[in-house]
C-alpha positions as CSV (number, residue, x, y, z in Angstrom):
1,X,88.6,129.9,122.5
2,X,92.4,128.8,123.4
3,X,95.5,131.2,122.7
4,X,98.7,129.8,122.2
5,X,102.0,131.7,122.6
6,X,105.7,131.4,122.0
7,X,107.5,129.6,124.4
8,X,109.8,131.7,126.3
9,X,113.8,131.9,124.7
10,X,114.7,130.1,127.6
11,X,112.9,126.5,127.1
12,X,113.2,126.5,123.5
13,X,116.3,124.8,122.9
14,X,114.5,122.3,125.5
15,X,111.1,122.1,123.2
16,X,113.1,121.5,119.9
17,X,115.5,118.7,122.0
18,X,112.4,116.6,123.3
19,X,110.3,116.8,120.1
20,X,113.7,115.7,118.0
21,X,115.5,113.0,120.3
22,X,111.6,111.2,120.5
23,X,111.1,111.4,117.0
24,X,114.5,109.9,116.8
25,X,113.3,106.8,118.4
26,X,109.8,107.0,117.4
27,X,111.1,106.5,113.4
28,X,114.0,104.7,113.9
29,X,111.7,101.7,115.1
30,X,109.2,102.6,112.4
31,X,112.1,102.7,109.3
32,X,113.9,99.2,110.6
33,X,110.8,97.1,109.7
34,X,111.4,98.2,105.9
35,X,114.7,97.7,106.0
36,X,115.6,94.4,107.4
37,X,112.0,92.6,105.7
38,X,114.5,91.2,103.0
39,X,115.8,89.3,106.4
40,X,113.2,88.2,108.2
41,X,110.4,87.5,105.7
42,X,110.9,84.2,105.5
43,X,111.2,83.6,109.5
44,X,107.4,84.7,110.1
45,X,105.9,82.9,106.6
46,X,105.4,79.6,104.8
47,X,108.3,78.8,102.4
48,X,106.9,78.8,99.1
49,X,108.4,78.0,95.9
50,X,108.8,82.2,94.8
51,X,111.2,83.9,97.4
52,X,109.4,86.9,96.3
53,X,105.9,85.6,98.2
54,X,107.4,86.3,101.8
55,X,108.9,89.7,100.9
56,X,105.4,90.5,99.7
57,X,103.9,88.9,102.6
58,X,106.7,91.1,104.7
59,X,105.6,94.4,102.9
60,X,101.5,93.8,103.3
61,X,102.0,94.2,106.8
62,X,104.2,96.9,106.7
63,X,101.2,98.9,105.0
64,X,98.8,97.2,107.5
65,X,100.7,99.3,110.1
66,X,100.0,102.5,108.3
67,X,96.1,101.6,108.2
68,X,96.2,101.8,111.8
69,X,97.3,105.3,111.6
70,X,94.1,107.2,111.0
71,X,92.7,105.5,114.2
72,X,96.4,106.9,115.6
73,X,96.2,110.3,114.6
74,X,92.4,110.6,115.4
75,X,93.1,109.4,119.1
76,X,96.6,111.2,119.3
77,X,94.9,114.6,118.5
78,X,92.1,114.4,120.7
79,X,94.4,113.8,123.6
80,X,96.9,116.3,122.4
81,X,93.9,119.1,122.1
82,X,91.9,117.7,125.6
83,X,94.8,117.1,127.7
84,X,97.8,118.2,126.2
85,X,100.2,118.2,123.8
86,X,102.8,116.5,126.5
87,X,100.6,113.5,127.6
88,X,100.3,112.5,123.6
89,X,103.5,112.4,122.9
90,X,104.3,110.5,126.0
91,X,101.6,107.8,124.9
92,X,103.3,107.8,121.5
93,X,106.8,107.0,122.5
94,X,105.4,104.0,124.6
95,X,103.5,102.2,122.1
96,X,106.5,102.6,119.9
97,X,108.5,100.5,122.3
98,X,106.0,98.0,122.9
99,X,105.7,97.2,119.2
100,X,109.4,96.9,118.7
101,X,110.0,94.5,121.9
102,X,107.4,92.3,120.0
103,X,109.2,91.8,117.1
104,X,112.4,91.3,118.8
105,X,111.0,88.7,120.9
106,X,108.8,87.0,118.3
107,X,109.0,83.5,117.7
108,X,109.2,82.3,114.0
109,X,106.9,80.5,112.0
110,X,108.4,77.1,112.3
111,X,108.3,77.4,116.1
112,X,104.6,78.5,116.3
113,X,102.6,78.5,113.0
114,X,100.6,81.1,112.1
115,X,100.7,82.6,115.7
116,X,103.9,83.9,114.1
117,X,102.7,86.3,111.8
118,X,99.7,87.4,113.9
119,X,102.4,88.9,116.5
120,X,104.1,90.6,113.9
121,X,100.5,91.9,112.8
122,X,100.0,93.0,116.1
123,X,103.1,94.5,116.7
124,X,103.0,96.5,113.3
125,X,99.1,97.9,114.7
126,X,100.6,99.1,117.8
127,X,103.3,101.2,115.9
128,X,100.8,102.7,113.5
129,X,98.9,103.6,116.2
130,X,101.8,105.2,117.7
131,X,102.9,106.9,114.4
132,X,99.9,108.3,113.8
133,X,99.3,110.3,116.7
134,X,103.1,111.5,117.0
135,X,102.8,113.4,113.9
136,X,99.9,115.3,114.9
137,X,101.2,116.2,118.5
138,X,104.6,116.7,117.5
139,X,103.9,118.8,114.7
140,X,101.4,121.2,116.9
141,X,104.2,121.3,119.8
142,X,107.1,122.5,117.2
143,X,104.8,124.9,115.7
144,X,103.5,126.1,118.9
145,X,106.6,126.3,120.1
146,X,108.3,128.7,117.5
147,X,108.5,132.5,118.0
148,X,106.8,135.2,115.1
149,X,108.6,134.2,112.0
150,X,110.2,131.2,112.8
151,X,107.5,128.6,112.5
152,X,109.3,127.2,108.9
153,X,112.6,126.7,111.0
154,X,110.7,125.3,113.8
155,X,108.7,123.0,111.7
156,X,111.5,121.6,110.0
157,X,112.7,119.6,113.0
158,X,109.9,117.3,112.8
159,X,111.5,115.6,109.5
160,X,115.4,115.9,111.3
161,X,114.3,113.8,114.2
162,X,112.4,111.3,111.1
163,X,115.4,111.6,108.9
164,X,118.1,111.0,111.9
165,X,115.7,107.8,113.3
166,X,116.2,106.6,109.5
167,X,119.6,107.1,109.3
168,X,120.4,105.2,112.8
169,X,118.3,102.8,111.5
170,X,120.5,102.7,108.1
171,X,123.6,102.8,110.6
172,X,122.6,99.8,112.8
173,X,121.6,97.8,109.8
174,X,124.7,98.3,107.9
175,X,126.9,97.5,110.8
176,X,124.8,94.3,111.0
177,X,125.1,93.4,107.5
178,X,128.5,93.9,107.2
179,X,129.8,92.1,110.4
180,X,127.4,89.1,110.4
181,X,127.2,86.2,107.8
182,X,124.3,86.4,105.5
183,X,122.6,83.3,107.4
184,X,123.5,84.6,110.8
185,X,121.5,87.8,109.8
186,X,118.3,86.2,108.2
187,X,118.2,83.6,112.0
188,X,118.8,86.4,114.3
189,X,120.9,89.2,113.6
190,X,117.5,91.0,112.1
191,X,116.2,91.4,116.0
192,X,119.0,93.4,117.4
193,X,117.4,96.9,115.8
194,X,114.5,95.5,117.2
195,X,115.7,95.2,120.6
196,X,117.9,98.7,120.4
197,X,114.6,100.6,119.4
198,X,113.1,99.2,123.2
199,X,115.8,100.5,124.6
200,X,115.3,104.1,122.8
201,X,111.7,104.2,123.1
202,X,112.4,103.8,127.3
203,X,115.0,106.9,127.1
204,X,112.7,108.9,124.6
205,X,110.3,108.4,127.4
206,X,112.5,110.3,129.8
207,X,113.7,113.0,127.8
208,X,110.2,113.9,127.2
209,X,109.9,114.5,131.0
210,X,111.6,117.7,130.9
211,X,109.3,119.1,127.9
212,X,106.9,121.9,128.4
213,X,103.2,122.2,127.4
214,X,102.4,124.4,124.9
215,X,98.5,124.4,125.4
216,X,96.6,125.3,128.1
217,X,93.6,123.2,128.5
218,X,90.7,124.0,131.2
219,X,91.9,122.1,133.7
220,X,95.2,124.0,134.3
221,X,96.3,127.4,135.2
222,X,96.8,130.1,132.7
223,X,99.3,132.0,133.9
224,X,101.8,128.8,134.1
225,X,103.8,126.8,131.3
226,X,105.2,128.2,127.8
227,X,101.9,128.3,126.6
228,X,100.6,130.5,129.2
229,X,96.8,131.5,127.6
230,X,93.2,132.2,128.9
231,X,91.3,129.5,130.2
232,X,89.3,127.6,127.1
233,X,86.9,124.9,127.0
234,X,88.3,121.3,126.1
235,X,86.7,120.5,122.7
236,X,84.3,117.9,121.1
237,X,85.5,114.8,120.1
238,X,84.7,115.8,116.1
239,X,84.6,119.4,116.8
240,X,87.7,120.0,114.1
241,X,85.5,118.3,111.4
242,X,82.3,120.0,111.9
243,X,84.2,123.9,112.0
244,X,86.7,123.2,109.9
245,X,85.5,120.5,107.3
246,X,87.5,122.2,104.2
247,X,90.9,122.6,106.3
248,X,90.4,118.8,107.1
249,X,90.0,117.6,103.3
250,X,93.0,120.0,102.5
251,X,95.5,118.7,105.4
252,X,94.5,115.1,103.4
253,X,95.3,116.7,99.8
254,X,98.3,118.0,100.4
255,X,100.0,115.3,102.0
256,X,98.6,111.8,100.6
257,X,100.8,111.6,97.6
258,X,104.2,113.9,99.1
259,X,104.0,110.8,102.0
260,X,104.4,108.1,99.6
261,X,107.1,110.4,97.4
262,X,109.0,110.1,101.7
263,X,108.4,106.5,101.9
264,X,109.7,105.2,98.5
265,X,112.5,107.8,98.1
266,X,114.0,107.6,101.8
267,X,113.6,104.2,103.0
268,X,112.2,102.1,100.3
269,X,114.6,102.8,97.2
270,X,117.3,100.8,97.9
271,X,115.2,97.8,98.0
272,X,113.4,98.9,94.8
273,X,116.9,99.2,93.3
274,X,117.5,95.7,94.5
275,X,114.6,94.5,93.0
276,X,114.6,96.0,89.8
277,X,118.3,96.1,88.7
278,X,120.0,94.0,91.3
279,X,121.5,96.5,93.4
280,X,124.1,94.9,96.2
281,X,121.9,96.0,99.5
282,X,124.8,96.8,101.4
283,X,125.7,99.5,98.8
284,X,122.4,100.7,99.0
285,X,122.2,101.2,103.0
286,X,125.4,103.4,102.7
287,X,124.1,105.3,99.6
288,X,121.4,106.0,102.0
289,X,123.6,107.2,104.6
290,X,125.2,109.0,102.7
291,X,121.9,110.7,101.2
292,X,119.6,111.4,104.1
293,X,122.5,113.2,105.8
294,X,122.4,115.8,103.0
295,X,118.5,115.8,103.5
296,X,118.8,116.5,107.3
297,X,121.1,119.4,106.7
298,X,118.3,120.6,103.9
299,X,115.8,120.4,106.8
300,X,116.4,123.9,108.8
301,X,117.7,125.5,105.1
302,X,114.3,124.9,103.6
303,X,112.1,125.9,106.8
304,X,114.3,129.3,107.0
305,X,113.9,130.0,103.3
306,X,109.6,129.3,103.7
307,X,109.9,131.9,106.7
308,X,111.4,134.6,103.9
309,X,110.1,134.0,100.5
310,X,106.7,131.9,101.4
311,X,105.1,128.5,101.8
312,X,103.8,128.2,98.5
313,X,107.4,128.2,96.0
314,X,108.8,125.6,98.0
315,X,105.5,123.4,97.5
316,X,105.6,124.0,93.9
317,X,108.6,123.1,93.6
318,X,108.1,120.0,95.0
319,X,105.2,119.2,93.0
320,X,106.6,120.3,90.0
321,X,109.8,119.0,90.3
322,X,108.6,115.7,90.7
323,X,105.6,115.6,87.9
324,X,108.5,116.5,85.6
325,X,111.4,114.5,86.9
326,X,110.2,111.5,88.3
327,X,110.1,109.0,85.4
328,X,113.4,110.4,84.4
329,X,115.0,109.6,87.9
330,X,113.7,106.4,88.4
331,X,114.6,105.0,84.7
332,X,118.2,106.5,85.5
333,X,119.2,104.0,88.1
334,X,121.7,101.6,87.4
335,X,123.5,98.7,89.2
336,X,126.4,101.3,90.0
337,X,126.7,103.1,93.3
338,X,126.6,106.8,92.2
339,X,123.9,106.3,90.1
340,X,121.6,105.2,93.1
341,X,123.4,108.2,95.1
342,X,122.6,110.7,92.6
343,X,119.1,109.5,92.3
344,X,118.3,110.0,95.9
345,X,120.1,113.1,96.4
346,X,118.3,114.5,93.9
347,X,114.7,112.8,94.6
348,X,115.2,114.4,98.4
349,X,116.2,117.8,97.3
350,X,112.8,118.4,95.8
351,X,111.4,116.4,98.6
352,X,112.7,118.5,101.4
353,X,110.8,121.4,100.2
354,X,107.6,119.6,101.2
355,X,108.9,117.9,104.7
356,X,110.6,121.0,106.3
357,X,107.2,123.2,106.0
358,X,104.5,121.0,106.3
359,X,103.9,120.8,109.9
360,X,103.6,124.4,109.6
361,X,101.5,124.8,106.7
362,X,98.8,122.4,108.4
363,X,99.2,124.2,111.7
364,X,98.3,127.7,109.7
365,X,94.8,125.9,109.1
366,X,93.7,125.3,112.3
367,X,93.0,127.1,115.8
368,X,95.0,125.7,118.8
369,X,91.9,123.9,120.7
370,X,91.3,121.5,117.7
371,X,95.0,122.2,116.0
372,X,96.3,118.3,116.5
373,X,92.7,117.0,115.8
374,X,92.6,118.4,112.6
375,X,95.9,117.3,111.3
376,X,96.1,114.1,112.9
377,X,93.2,111.8,111.3
378,X,93.1,113.7,107.9
379,X,97.1,113.2,107.2
380,X,97.0,110.2,108.6
381,X,94.2,108.9,106.0
382,X,96.3,110.4,103.3
383,X,99.0,108.2,104.6
384,X,97.4,105.0,104.9
385,X,95.4,105.5,101.7
386,X,98.2,106.7,99.6
387,X,101.9,106.8,101.1
388,X,101.4,103.4,102.8
389,X,101.2,101.6,99.5
390,X,103.8,102.5,98.0
391,X,106.4,99.6,98.8
392,X,103.8,97.1,98.6
393,X,102.6,98.5,95.0
394,X,106.5,98.9,92.9
395,X,107.3,95.2,95.1
396,X,104.1,93.4,92.8
397,X,104.5,95.8,90.1
398,X,108.1,94.3,90.0
399,X,107.1,91.1,90.2
400,X,104.2,90.9,87.6
401,X,107.0,92.8,85.4
402,X,105.0,95.9,85.3
403,X,107.8,98.0,87.1
404,X,107.6,100.9,84.2
405,X,104.0,101.4,85.5
406,X,104.7,102.8,89.3
407,X,106.6,105.6,87.4
408,X,103.7,106.7,85.6
409,X,101.7,106.1,89.3
410,X,104.2,108.7,91.4
411,X,104.0,111.5,88.2
412,X,100.5,111.2,88.1
413,X,99.9,111.7,91.9
414,X,102.8,114.4,91.9
415,X,100.4,116.6,89.0
416,X,97.4,116.4,91.0
417,X,98.9,117.4,94.1
418,X,100.7,120.4,92.2
419,X,97.6,121.9,91.4
420,X,96.4,121.5,94.7
421,X,99.2,123.4,95.9
422,X,98.4,125.9,93.8
423,X,94.8,126.7,95.7
424,X,97.0,127.3,98.8
425,X,96.7,130.6,100.1
426,X,100.1,131.8,101.8
427,X,100.5,132.1,105.2
428,X,103.5,132.7,106.1
429,X,103.2,136.1,106.8
430,X,100.1,135.8,109.4
431,X,99.7,134.4,113.0
432,X,98.6,131.5,114.1
433,X,95.0,131.1,114.4
434,X,93.6,131.7,117.4
C-alpha cells in the first residue's frame, strides 16, 4: 500500500497557496452564476407572462451542474489516485475556465433560439465536472500536506478558498450593479464576471504548476517529492467501493444536507430574501461581503479548534444548531439590511463548524491509494441529490406560496445529519490510514 507523509516545512506554504488560489478561481466561476441569474435568465429563455419562469429555468440549469458533479468526483478521484493530485487539480481548473468562457460568449435566445440555453447547459455540465473533481483532489492534497496534529487547520483552507472565491464574485457583481444601469446589467454587464473567471482560470493553471505532489504512484521515484513514500500499484477503478463500502456511504451521509445549507446560506440567501420579503439585491450583496468575510476568518479558527478538542464536537454543534434554529432564522428575515446580516452571520457561524473540517473528516476514513476516489463520488452524489436542489426548491416553493415548507425541509435534514454525526468515531488523534 502507498504511504502518504507530510510535505517538508519549506513547501507547506506553497501547498496551501496552490490549493487556495486554485479554489478561489474555481468557486468564483461557480458562484457568479447563481448571483447573476436574475439578470441573465431572460436572455437565455423565451419570454413568458410570469417573470419568475426564466429564473426557475436558470436555477434548474444551476441544479443540472450539480448532477454532473458525481461523474466529476468519480473521474477526478480516479485521476488523483492513479496519476497524482496535481494532475487532477490542473484538469479541474482548466474545465472550469472553458465553462466560464462559454457563458461569457454565449448568444442570447433572441439571436439563436434554443441553441442559447443549450450552450448554457453545456457550460454548466463542464463546470459541474470540474467542481466534482476539484473537491476530491483538493481535499486530499491539503490534508496530505499537513503535519501531524494540524490536519483540521489545513483542511480549513479548502473553504477559505471557496469563500474567498464567493467574496470576489460578490464584489465584482456588486461593483457592476452599482456602476451600471439595470438595463445595461441585463443586456451585457452580467457577462463581465464570466470573462474575469476565464482569465482567472488561466492564472490558476500557472500557479498550480508550482504545487508539489503528495501522492507517489507506481510510476514515480519513491524518494522524491513532499509525499515521498514506498512504491505501490495503482488502484483499480472501483476499488474504493469494493474495499470501503461503509466509508463511502458515510461520506454521502455526512455531506448531503450540510452542502445544501452551505449553498443556501452563502450564495442563495440574498436571492431567497429578494423573492420572499422584497430585499433590494444591492443591499443583499453588501451583506454577503460582510458576512462571508467573517465566515472566511472562522475557517482556520474552527480548524485549529478541531485539532485540539476533536471533530465530533464541532459537527454536533452544526447539526443541533440548525435543527433548532433554522426556522427561527428564516422566519426572522425582514426587509432590512441588519436583519439579513444577522441571520446570515448566525447561520455561517454554525456552518463553519462543518466546512472547516469536512475534508479532514473524510480523508481520515480512507487509505491513500483510494482516498480521492473514496471522497469524490460519494460526496458529489450527496451534493447532486440534495445540495444542488436547494435554490430551485426554494424558488419553486416561493412561487407556489409554500415557502414556509422550505424551513421545515432544512430542519428535518439537519436532524437526520445530527444522528449520523453521533455515530462517527473520533479521529483527530489518529494518523491518516495508510
